[in-house]
N, C-alpha and C positions, 0 to 999 in steps of 0.2 A: 276217564273216572276220577283220577287224582285233581283234576281241573273241578271238577263238580264238588266235590269234598273241600277243597281249598276254598272255593269261592262261597260254600254254604256256612263254613267257619267264620270266614272273614265277615261276613253279613250277620252273623249272630254276635259276633265280638263288639263290632261297631254298634250295633242295636242295644247291646248290654250296656257300653259305656255312655250311649245317649241318654238311656233312662237312668243311671247311676248320677250323671250330672245332674239330670233335672230334678233328682229327689234331693240333692245336697243344696241346691240352689233355692230350693223351696223351702228349705228347712231353715236356712240363715236368716231372713226378714224378721222371722217370729221371736227369736231370741232376742235381735238387736231392740225390737219393739217393746219387750218386756223391760230391758234395762232402762229404755227410755221414759217407759212410765213410771219405773221406780226414783230415778232422777227427777223428773217432772214432780212427783208427789212431794219429794223433799224440798224442793224450790218452792213449790206453792207454798207449804207450810211455813218457808223460812227456817227451817232447820238446817243444819249442817254438821253432817258426822263428826265425831271426834273420838279419840281414844279412850277406853273406860278407865284406863289408868289415869287420865287427864283429869276424870271427874274431881271435884273438891271431897275433900274427907268427910264432912259433915252430910253427903249425900250419898256416899258409901255406906256410912254407918246407918243412917236412915233405912236403907234398902233393906241392911242385914237385920236390923232390931224388928222394921214394921211387917218385913214379907219372910225373913230368914233365907232371902235368896240374893244372889248378885247379878249385878247387870251384866248383860252378853253385848248390848250394844248400847251406844250414848250419841246423842245429838244437841247442839245448844243453837240459841237462837238470841241474836242480841238485838233488844229493843231499847234503844236508847243507852242510858245506863243500866239497864235492867236485862240480867240473863235468866233464860229459862230452860232447863235442862230436860230433855225427852229420853227415857229410858225403855229398854226392851229388857225385860225381867222374866225369868220362868218360874212360875208358882203352880204347883200341883200339876205338874206337865203341860201346862198351857202357856203359853207366851202371853205376857201382858204389856201394855204401854202405860208408863205413869208420866208425870211431870212435875218438876220440882225447882225451886229457886236456889240459889247458891247456899242457901243456910240449911237445906234438907227440909224445907217446909213443903209438903204436897200440895199441887196447884190442880185445880180441876180444868180439864180440856176447854171449858167455856169462858174460864178467868183469864186466859191467856191473849 
C-alpha cells in the first residue's frame, strides 16, 4: 500500500515539474522577440536613445511652451552635421511622438 502511494506521488511530482518547465520555456522567446522588435525599430529609424536631461534647453522650453508637457523619453539621430531629436511626450493622457531640431523647431516626420 505504501509503495503504491509513493509511486503515485512521485509520478505526479515528475509530471507537474515537466509541465511547469514547458510553460516557462514557452514564455521566454516571446519576451525576447518583443525586445528585439523594439531595438530593431530604433536601429531602422537611425535614432539612439538618450537621457531626457541631455536634451538642449531650447527643446525642453519648446515642449513646455507648445505642449505644456515634458518629455518622458528622448532619442537623437545624427545625420551629418544635423541632429534630429525624437521625443515621447504625454499630452491629455495620450503619449505623442514629436521631432525637433537642436534649436527647438518642430520637424514633420516626413521631412526627416
